[in-house]
MARZA-904739 format. One record per atom (N, C-alpha, C): x negated, y, z; residue in one letter; atom name. Coordinates in Angstrom, 1 decimal, always signed. Atoms other than C-alpha are relative to their C-alpha. Layout:
X  Y  Z  A  CA
...
//
This chain:
+0.6  +1.0  -0.9  M  N
+198.5  -214.8  +122.0  M  CA
-0.4  +0.7  +1.3  M  C
+0.3  -0.6  -1.3  E  N
+198.2  -214.1  +125.8  E  CA
-1.5  -0.2  +0.4  E  C
+1.4  +0.0  -0.5  S  N
+194.8  -213.3  +127.3  S  CA
+0.0  -0.7  +1.4  S  C
+0.1  +0.7  -1.2  K  N
+193.7  -215.6  +130.1  K  CA
-1.1  +0.5  +0.9  K  C
+1.2  -0.6  -0.8  T  N
+191.0  -213.3  +131.5  T  CA
+0.4  +0.3  +1.4  T  C
-0.4  -0.4  -1.3  N  N
+193.1  -212.3  +134.5  N  CA
+0.5  -1.2  +0.8  N  C
-0.5  +1.2  -0.6  K  N
+194.2  -215.9  +135.3  K  CA
-1.0  -0.6  +1.0  K  C
+0.9  +0.6  -1.0  K  N
+192.6  -217.1  +138.5  K  CA
+0.5  -1.4  +0.4  K  C
-0.6  +1.3  -0.3  P  N
+192.9  -220.9  +139.1  P  CA
+0.4  -0.1  +1.5  P  C
-0.5  +0.3  -1.4  K  N
+194.8  -222.1  +142.2  K  CA
-0.6  -1.3  +0.4  K  C
+0.7  +1.2  -0.6  F  N
+192.9  -224.5  +144.4  F  CA
+0.8  -0.4  +1.2  F  C
-0.7  +0.5  -1.1  H  N
+194.2  -226.7  +147.2  H  CA
-0.7  +0.5  +1.3  H  C
+0.7  -0.5  -1.2  V  N
+191.6  -225.1  +149.6  V  CA
-0.4  +1.4  -0.2  V  C
+0.6  -1.3  +0.1  K  N
+190.4  -221.6  +150.3  K  CA
-0.9  +0.3  +1.2  K  C
+0.9  -0.4  -1.1  T  N
+187.9  -219.7  +152.5  T  CA
+0.7  +0.0  +1.3  T  C
-0.5  +0.0  -1.4  G  N
+188.5  -220.3  +156.2  G  CA
+0.7  -1.3  +0.3  G  C
-0.6  +1.3  -0.3  D  N
+190.2  -223.7  +155.8  D  CA
-0.9  -1.0  +0.6  D  C
+0.7  +1.1  -0.5  T  N
+189.1  -226.7  +157.7  T  CA
+0.2  -1.2  -0.9  T  C
-0.1  +1.1  +1.0  V  N
+188.3  -229.6  +155.3  V  CA
-0.7  -1.2  +0.5  V  C
+0.7  +1.3  -0.2  K  N
+187.2  -233.2  +155.4  K  CA
-0.6  -0.4  -1.3  K  C
+0.7  +0.4  +1.2  V  N
+184.6  -234.5  +153.0  V  CA
+0.4  -1.5  -0.3  V  C
-0.5  +1.3  +0.4  L  N
+185.8  -237.5  +151.0  L  CA
-1.1  -0.8  -0.6  L  C
+1.0  +0.8  +0.7  A  N
+182.6  -238.5  +149.2  A  CA
-1.4  +0.7  +0.2  A  C
+1.4  -0.5  -0.2  G  N
+178.8  -238.1  +149.5  G  CA
-0.6  -0.4  +1.3  G  C
+0.7  +0.3  -1.2  D  N
+176.3  -238.2  +152.3  D  CA
+0.7  +0.4  +1.2  D  C
-0.8  -0.5  -1.1  D  N
+178.6  -236.3  +154.6  D  CA
+1.4  -0.5  +0.1  D  C
-1.3  +0.6  +0.0  K  N
+181.6  -238.5  +154.0  K  CA
+0.6  -0.2  +1.4  K  C
-0.7  +0.2  -1.3  G  N
+184.1  -238.4  +156.9  G  CA
-0.2  +1.2  +0.9  G  C
+0.3  -1.2  -0.9  K  N
+182.7  -235.2  +158.4  K  CA
+1.0  +1.1  -0.4  K  C
-0.9  -1.1  +0.3  S  N
+184.8  -232.0  +158.6  S  CA
-0.7  +1.3  +0.4  S  C
+0.6  -1.3  -0.3  G  N
+183.9  -228.3  +158.7  G  CA
+0.9  +1.1  -0.6  G  C
-0.7  -1.2  +0.5  K  N
+185.1  -224.8  +157.8  K  CA
-0.6  +0.5  -1.3  K  C
+0.5  -0.5  +1.3  I  N
+184.8  -223.4  +154.3  I  CA
-0.5  +1.4  +0.2  I  C
+0.6  -1.3  -0.1  L  N
+182.5  -220.4  +154.2  L  CA
+0.3  +0.8  -1.3  L  C
-0.2  -0.7  +1.3  S  N
+182.9  -219.5  +150.5  S  CA
+0.4  -1.0  -1.1  S  C
-0.5  +0.9  +1.1  V  N
+184.5  -220.9  +147.3  V  CA
-0.5  +0.7  -1.3  V  C
+0.5  -0.5  +1.3  D  N
+182.8  -220.5  +143.9  D  CA
+1.1  -0.5  -1.1  D  C
-1.1  +0.3  +0.8  V  N
+185.8  -220.3  +141.5  V  CA
-0.5  -0.5  -1.4  V  C
+0.5  +0.4  +1.4  K  N
+183.8  -220.7  +138.2  K  CA
-0.6  -1.4  +0.0  K  C
+0.6  +1.3  -0.1  K  N
+181.9  -223.8  +139.4  K  CA
+0.9  -1.0  +0.7  K  C
-0.9  +0.8  -0.8  T  N
+184.9  -225.2  +141.4  T  CA
-0.7  -0.7  +1.2  T  C
+0.8  +0.5  -1.1  R  N
+182.6  -225.7  +144.4  R  CA
+0.2  +0.9  +1.3  R  C
-0.1  -0.7  -1.3  A  N
+182.7  -224.7  +148.1  A  CA
-1.2  -0.3  +0.9  A  C
+1.1  +0.2  -1.0  I  N
+180.1  -224.2  +150.8  I  CA
+0.7  -0.2  +1.3  I  C
-0.6  +0.4  -1.3  V  N
+181.2  -225.9  +154.1  V  CA
-1.0  +0.1  +1.1  V  C
+0.9  -0.3  -1.1  E  N
+179.7  -224.8  +157.4  E  CA
-0.6  -1.3  +0.6  E  C
+0.7  +1.1  -0.6  G  N
+177.1  -227.3  +158.6  G  CA
-0.1  -1.3  -0.7  G  C
+0.0  +1.3  +0.8  L  N
+177.6  -229.9  +155.9  L  CA
-0.8  +0.2  -1.3  L  C
+0.7  +0.0  +1.2  N  N
+175.6  -230.9  +152.8  N  CA
-1.3  +0.8  +0.1  N  C
+1.2  -0.8  -0.2  L  N
+172.4  -229.5  +154.2  L  CA
-1.2  -0.4  -1.0  L  C
+1.2  +0.3  +0.9  V  N
+169.4  -229.2  +151.8  V  CA
-1.2  +0.8  +0.6  V  C
+1.2  -0.6  -0.5  T  N
+165.8  -228.2  +152.5  T  CA
-0.5  +1.0  -1.1  T  C
+0.5  -1.1  +0.9  K  N
+164.6  -224.9  +150.9  K  CA
-1.4  +0.4  +0.5  K  C
+1.3  -0.5  -0.4  H  N
+161.0  -223.9  +150.9  H  CA
-0.1  +1.5  -0.3  H  C
+0.0  -1.5  +0.1  I  N
+160.7  -220.1  +151.5  I  CA
-1.4  +0.5  -0.2  I  C
+1.3  -0.6  +0.4  K  N
+157.8  -218.3  +149.9  K  CA
-0.3  +1.1  +1.0  K  C
+0.3  -1.1  -0.9  P  N
+155.9  -215.9  +152.2  P  CA
+0.2  +1.4  -0.7  P  C
-0.2  -1.3  +0.6  T  N
+156.9  -212.3  +151.6  T  CA
-0.4  +1.1  +1.0  T  C
+0.4  -1.1  -0.9  A  N
+156.2  -208.9  +153.2  A  CA
+0.9  +0.0  +1.3  A  C
-0.9  +0.0  -1.1  T  N
+159.3  -209.2  +155.4  T  CA
-0.1  -1.3  +0.8  T  C
+0.1  +1.3  -0.7  N  N
+158.7  -212.9  +156.2  N  CA
-1.4  -0.5  -0.3  N  C
+1.3  +0.4  +0.4  P  N
+154.9  -213.4  +156.1  P  CA
-0.3  -1.4  +0.3  P  C
+0.2  +1.4  -0.3  Q  N
+155.1  -216.9  +157.6  Q  CA
+0.5  -0.9  -1.1  Q  C
-0.6  +1.0  +1.0  G  N
+157.4  -218.4  +154.9  G  CA
+0.6  -1.1  +0.8  G  C
-0.5  +1.2  -0.8  G  N
+158.4  -221.9  +155.9  G  CA
+1.0  -0.8  -0.8  G  C
-1.0  +0.9  +0.5  I  N
+161.0  -224.6  +155.4  I  CA
+1.3  +0.3  +0.7  I  C
-1.3  -0.3  -0.5  E  N
+164.7  -223.8  +155.9  E  CA
+1.1  -1.0  -0.4  E  C
-1.1  +0.9  +0.3  K  N
+167.8  -226.0  +156.1  K  CA
+1.2  +1.0  -0.4  K  C
-1.0  -0.8  +0.5  K  N
+170.7  -224.5  +154.1  K  CA
+1.2  -0.8  -0.5  K  C
-1.1  +0.7  +0.5  E  N
+174.2  -225.5  +153.2  E  CA
+0.1  +0.1  -1.6  E  C
-0.2  +0.0  +1.5  A  N
+174.7  -226.5  +149.5  A  CA
+1.5  -0.2  -0.3  A  C
-1.4  +0.0  +0.4  A  N
+178.0  -226.4  +147.6  A  CA
+0.4  -1.5  -0.2  A  C
-0.6  +1.3  +0.2  I  N
+180.3  -229.4  +147.4  I  CA
+1.2  +0.2  -0.9  I  C
-1.1  -0.1  +0.9  H  N
+182.8  -230.0  +144.6  H  CA
+1.3  -0.1  +0.7  H  C
-1.3  -0.1  -0.7  L  N
+186.4  -229.2  +145.5  L  CA
+0.7  -1.4  +0.0  L  C
-0.7  +1.3  +0.1  S  N
+187.5  -232.7  +144.4  S  CA
-0.4  -0.9  +1.1  S  C
+0.4  +0.8  -1.1  N  N
+185.5  -234.1  +147.3  N  CA
+0.4  +0.5  +1.3  N  C
-0.4  -0.6  -1.2  L  N
+187.2  -232.0  +149.9  L  CA
+1.5  -0.2  +0.1  L  C
-1.4  +0.1  -0.2  M  N
+190.6  -232.5  +151.5  M  CA
+0.4  +0.8  +1.2  M  C
-0.4  -0.9  -1.1  L  N
+192.4  -230.0  +153.7  L  CA
+0.5  -0.8  +1.2  L  C
-0.4  +0.5  -1.3  V  N
+192.9  -230.8  +157.4  V  CA
+1.2  +0.8  +0.5  V  C
-1.2  -0.7  -0.5  D  N
+196.4  -230.0  +158.6  D  CA
-0.3  +0.5  +1.4  D  C
+0.3  -0.6  -1.3  P  N
+196.0  -227.5  +161.5  P  CA
+0.8  -0.6  +1.2  P  C
-0.9  +0.5  -1.1  K  N
+198.9  -229.0  +163.5  K  CA
-0.3  -1.4  +0.4  K  C
+0.2  +1.4  -0.3  T  N
+198.1  -232.7  +163.3  T  CA
-1.5  -0.3  +0.1  T  C
+1.5  +0.3  -0.1  G  N
+194.3  -232.6  +162.8  G  CA
-0.4  -1.1  -1.0  G  C
+0.3  +1.1  +0.9  E  N
+194.5  -235.2  +160.0  E  CA
-0.1  +0.6  -1.4  E  C
+0.1  -0.4  +1.4  A  N
+193.5  -234.8  +156.3  A  CA
+1.4  -0.2  -0.7  A  C
-1.3  +0.1  +0.7  T  N
+196.5  -234.2  +154.1  T  CA
-0.1  +0.6  -1.4  T  C
-0.2  -0.6  +1.3  R  N
+197.4  -233.6  +150.5  R  CA
+0.9  +1.2  +0.1  R  C
-0.8  -1.3  -0.1  T  N
+198.9  -230.2  +149.7  T  CA
+0.8  +0.1  -1.3  T  C
-0.8  -0.4  +1.1  G  N
+201.6  -228.9  +147.5  G  CA
+0.3  +1.5  +0.1  G  C
-0.4  -1.4  -0.1  R  N
+202.9  -225.5  +146.6  R  CA
+1.5  +0.1  -0.3  R  C
-1.4  -0.2  +0.2  K  N
+206.5  -224.3  +146.8  K  CA
+0.3  +1.5  +0.3  K  C
-0.3  -1.4  -0.2  P  N
+208.1  -220.8  +146.6  P  CA
+0.4  +0.2  +1.5  P  C
-0.4  -0.4  -1.3  G  N
+208.3  -219.1  +150.0  G  CA
+0.8  +1.3  +0.0  G  C
-0.6  -1.3  +0.0  E  N
+209.6  -215.8  +151.0  E  CA
-0.7  +1.0  -1.0  E  C
+0.5  -1.0  +1.0  N  N
+209.2  -212.9  +148.5  N  CA
-0.3  -0.7  -1.3  N  C
+0.3  +0.7  +1.3  G  N
+208.9  -215.6  +145.7  G  CA
-1.4  -0.4  -0.1  G  C
+1.4  +0.4  +0.1  K  N
+205.2  -216.1  +146.5  K  CA
-0.1  -1.5  +0.3  K  C
+0.2  +1.4  -0.2  L  N
+203.9  -219.7  +146.4  L  CA
-0.7  -0.1  +1.4  L  C
+0.6  +0.3  -1.2  T  N
+203.0  -221.1  +149.8  T  CA
-0.4  -1.5  +0.0  T  C
+0.5  +1.4  +0.0  R  N
+201.0  -224.3  +150.5  R  CA
+0.7  -0.7  +1.2  R  C
-0.6  +0.8  -1.1  Y  N
+202.6  -227.1  +152.5  Y  CA
-0.7  -1.4  +0.0  Y  C
+0.6  +1.3  -0.2  S  N
+201.4  -230.4  +153.9  S  CA
+0.9  -1.1  -0.6  S  C
-0.9  +1.1  +0.6  K  N
+202.7  -233.4  +151.9  K  CA
+0.2  -1.1  +1.1  K  C
-0.1  +1.0  -1.1  K  N
+202.2  -235.5  +155.1  K  CA
+1.2  +0.3  +0.9  K  C
-1.0  -0.5  -1.0  T  N
+204.4  -233.4  +157.4  T  CA
+1.1  +0.8  -0.6  T  C
-1.0  -0.9  +0.6  G  N
+206.2  -231.1  +155.0  G  CA
+0.0  +1.4  +0.5  G  C
+0.1  -1.4  -0.6  E  N
+205.2  -228.0  +157.1  E  CA
-0.8  +0.9  -0.8  E  C
+0.7  -1.0  +0.7  V  N
+204.0  -224.8  +155.6  V  CA
-1.4  +0.2  +0.7  V  C
+1.4  -0.2  -0.5  I  N
+200.2  -224.2  +156.0  I  CA
-0.3  +1.5  -0.1  I  C
+0.4  -1.5  +0.1  N  N
+199.3  -220.6  +156.9  N  CA
-1.4  +0.1  -0.3  N  C
+1.4  -0.3  +0.3  G  N
+196.1  -219.0  +155.7  G  CA
-0.3  +0.2  -1.4  G  C
//
């Protein structure tokens, strides 16, 4: 039986992509992905899904206070924005050069770099 410990799931988005939010309070807004949590299938999008965090006073920050911070959004609620057209598009994967899989836009059929 094969071990699946080295298998990393493939997602339709990755760090650095511009995405559009499909559901939630920030529906319709778009932003850049800062990080992707593979285990939880969630991503942090720049400037979206802001939550309020209360910061306890410490030696380095004696004032403490309230801070706005981005929270993770589930990947199923994100859709990739095609860099050429600027519209949200579904993505597919097909073999490119060197036999590696490349992402492409299902709307235009063009390969998405990144």
